C-alpha positions in Angstrom: -22.2 39.5 81.8 -22.7 39.9 78.1 -21.4 36.5 77.3 -23.9 34.9 79.7 -26.8 36.6 78.1 -25.5 35.6 74.6 -25.1 32.1 75.5 -28.5 31.9 77.0 -29.9 33.5 73.8 -28.4 31.0 71.7 -29.5 28.0 73.9 -33.0 29.4 73.8 -33.0 29.9 70.1 -31.8 26.3 69.7 -34.6 25.0 72.0 -37.0 27.1 70.1 -35.8 25.6 66.8 -36.2 22.2 68.0 -39.8 22.9 69.2 -40.6 24.3 65.8 -39.0 21.3 63.9 -41.2 19.0 65.9 -44.2 20.6 64.7 -43.4 19.9 61.1 -46.0 17.6 59.5 -44.3 15.8 56.5 -46.4 14.7 53.5 -46.6 11.1 52.9 -45.1 9.4 49.8 -48.3 9.1 47.9 -49.1 12.8 48.4 -45.8 13.9 47.2 -45.8 11.7 44.1 -49.4 13.0 43.2 -48.4 16.7 43.6 -45.1 16.2 41.8 -47.0 14.4 39.0 -49.6 17.4 38.9 -46.6 20.0 38.7 -45.1 18.3 35.9 -48.2 17.9 33.8 -49.0 21.6 34.3 -45.6 22.7 33.5 -45.8 20.8 30.2 -49.1 22.1 29.2 -48.0 25.8 30.1 -44.8 25.2 28.0 -46.8 24.0 25.1 -49.2 27.1 25.3 -46.3 29.5 25.6 -44.7 27.8 22.5 -48.1 28.0 20.6 -48.5 31.7 21.4 -45.0 32.4 20.4 -45.5 30.8 17.1 -48.7 32.7 16.4 -47.3 35.9 17.4 -44.1 35.3 15.3 -46.2 34.3 12.4 -48.4 37.5 12.7 -45.1 39.6 13.0 -43.6 38.0 10.0 -46.7 38.7 7.9 -46.8 42.5 9.0 -43.1 42.8 8.1 -43.5 41.2 4.7 -46.4 43.4 3.5 
């Protein structure tokens, strides 16, 4: 009796998974390209800002240590 419920549960789960999979709306190639470009540009800008702030803080710490 338990095996029947377990198999029914798995079958229902697979049907539900298939139904949810069909609801997915995939982005078109242009949207993916534009969003990827935006993420890369923002990542490079943020990396440059972090490096700049790190250099400024390091300069300040070096000045304080060498007083």
